[in-house]
C-alpha positions, 0 to 999 in steps of 0.5 A, a space after each residue: 687956785 692956791 699952789 698948795 690945792 690938791 689936785 684930783 685923779 683926773 687932774 693928776 692923770 692928765 698933767 702927767 699923760 701931758 708931760 710924758 706925751 710931751 716927752 715922747 714928741 721928739 722920738 715920734 717926730 724923728 721916727 728912727 728905728 734902732 738897731 735890730 728894729 730894721 731886721 725886726 720891721 722887715 722879717 716881722 719877727 717875734 722871737 725875744 723869748 730867746 732873751 727871756 722875755 716872753 711876754 714881750 712876744 705876747 704884747 707884739 702879738 696883740 698888736 698885730 692880731 697874730 704870731 708875728 710882730 708887725 711894726 705898728 709904732 708909734 701906737 703902742 708907744 703912745 698907749 704905754 705913755 698914757 698907762 704909765 701916766 696913770 702909774 704915776 699919778 697913783 704913785 704920787 697919791 700913794 707917796 703924798 696922800 693929797 698931791 699937789 702939782 709940785 708933788 705930781 711932779 716928784 715922781 716924773 723922773 721915774 720916766 723922764 730921767 735921760 737914760 730912759 730915752 735909750 729905751 724909748 729909741 727902740 720902736 719894738 723894745 721901747 713899748 715893753 721896756 716902758 710897760 715893765 716900768 709900769 709893772 715895778 711902779 704898781 707892785 710898790 703900790 699893791 694894799 691889802 693883808 700883807 699874803 696877798 701883797 706878796 704873792 701879787 707884787 712878787 708876780 708883778 715883779 717877774 712880769 716885769 723882768 718877763 718884758 725887761 730884766 733890768 726893771 728889777 733894779 728899778 723895783 728894788 730901789 723903789 723898795 729902799 724909797 718905800 722903807 725910808 718913807 715908812 721912817 719919814 711917817 714916823 713909823 715905830 722900828 718894829 714895823 719898819 722891819 716888818 715892811 723892809 721884810 715883806 718888801 725884800 720877800 716881795 723881790 726875791 719872790 719875784 726873781 725866782 718866780 722869773 728864774 723858774 719859768 723864764 731862765 731856761 729861754 736865755 741863749 748861753 752866755 747873755 746871762 753868765 755871773 762873774 766868777 766868785 773869787 779873789 777879784 770878785 771885789 775888784 770886778 764889781 768896783 771896776 763895774 761901778 766905775 764904768 757906770 759912773 762914767 757913763 753918769 758922768 757924761 751927764 753933767 755939764 757946767 749948768 747941770 752941775 751948779 743945778 745939781 749942787 743947788 738941788 743936792 743941798 735942797 735934798 740934804 735940808 730936806 734929809 736933815 729935817 727928817 733925822 731930827 725928827 727921828 731923833 727928837 722922837 720920845 722913844 729909845 736911843 736903840 729904836 732911834 738908832 735903828 730908824 737912823 739905819 733905815 733912813 740912811 742904808 737905803 741910800 746907799 743901796 739905791 745907788 747900787 741899784 742903778 746899775 743893779 743886777 748888771 754888776 755881777 754879769 761877766 759880759 758887763 755893758 752899762 749901756 743907759 738902757 739897763 740904768 733905769 733906776 736912776 730915775 728912783 734916785 732923781 725922784 728921791 733927791 726931787 722927794 727930799 727937795 719937796 719936803 725941805 720947800 714945804 713952807 714955800 709952795 711957790 719956790 717949791 713948784 718953781 724947783 720942780 717945773 725947772 727940773 722937769 723942764 731939763 728933762 725935757 729940753 734934753 728929750 727934745 735935743 735927743 730928738 733933734 739929733 735923731 732928726 739929723 742922723 736919720 737924714 744922713 743914714 737915709 743919704 748914705 743908703 741912697 747912695 750906696 744902693 744907687 751904686 750897687 744897683 749899677 754893678 754886676 753883683 748878685 750879693 751884697 756885704 758891707 764891712 766895717 759900718 760901725 762907729 767908735 764915735 758919732 760922726 754927725 757933722 750936723 749935731 757937732 755943737 749939740 753933741 759937744 754941749 751935751 755929750 750924753 746924748 751920743 752915749 744915749 744914741 744906740 744907732 752907732 753905725 753909718 748904714 746897716 745892711 738891713 737898710 737897703 731894702 729900704 731903698 729897693 734892694 732886697 738880698 736877704 741871704 746876704 743880710 743876716 750872715 756874716 761876710 764870707 771875706 774880712 776887708 783884707 782879703 777883699 782888698 787882696 782879691 780886688 785891689 781896685 775898687 770899682 766905686 769910690 766915694 767919700 764914706 766908702 768904695 766899692 770891690 767886686 769879688 766874683 759876683 758879690 759887691 762888698 762895701 767898705 766903709 771908711 767912716 771918719 773919727 767922731 770929734 765934738 
């Protein structure tokens, strides 16, 4: 079979399904809950409406056959991976008409990009975040007359936001790519302008619909915007710099040189399109306008990576909000794909290599989660055993959060791939909610702040009842306080 043979719809879906399922295999093998997964699975909490995400409640009701959120992981993630594979396969056809295997690989970074691993790490939230990504892709591919596209596109954008708000950034990024593709396909300036207005209308209408229907649910203080004053530009620049610091962790020496080579191919592909536009038999004004629509969206695309979080007062560049990075990588691969159109075997090799790099990141991250799970289980069992030997009726844990991930078994991996530490949401040595896993069930103490601080505990009980390398336990009346002494992470 020729390297340029177009794939059928079934072949495209099978290829995408195989790669996406392979991508999540390390997470399934680790089977490590993340942060609030512990509390949710114990209490079957289904309270995402207070975060402005009511459709997440609906998703978990469907899987739980009730109003609570029963943990049925990994079934929802596997199903949404298959749905996501169909969406990506359809996007490949939308972009390339009759896509080959190489063309299908171009769209995969929307899911495979390394920062998305943090989203998928959540056994409850991962499914809804992935489904929100799928809705953004579907919104881009809507066909038909413009009123229907505007209506249904904005509805899909609003539904995606009701599952996970940062997916609005993904849709905005894909809109930028779509406008560029209009120019690449040789459309006239007037049509490109109308198309850009349609996409902007979908985005604004979708955000407006979400705001009107869901914004009132968000807890006060979680979505406050930065003040519009003289410091506003400097604040935005600081947020962009913080985002760049997170993304910089992706760059290892080998990835750097590979990225340089891929960027050169992308520039070559972009150069071909620039020459094609400039050689068109049209007026200078129209050609300049087309070049503006070809190059301008690239700057907007970069801003879409942090997206709406840039204007939030409590800005936190967590990897899980950087979902639009996948669209940036997809554009780079798209341009590289165009640059190597005359060399189909080399083109496929380059795209396979890029895909393998992203899959390798997933498997390395999965190993880190396995080692972390072993450490968490060991610490939890030790703490539970020691607490059971004391005459205490209430248990409190203090200072279990880590400034840097302390995981001796993963020292070499984290040194070579520092981004994995940033992706990992489990920056703790254990959580109070883990004690029920070892048989201690004191719900009234797990979900409220400890009544005493570390200093107050030491003042009331200077001598520890039990001393271990990672913690010591003090008794104050009928309460046991576990004071952790977590070593600083060194890679």
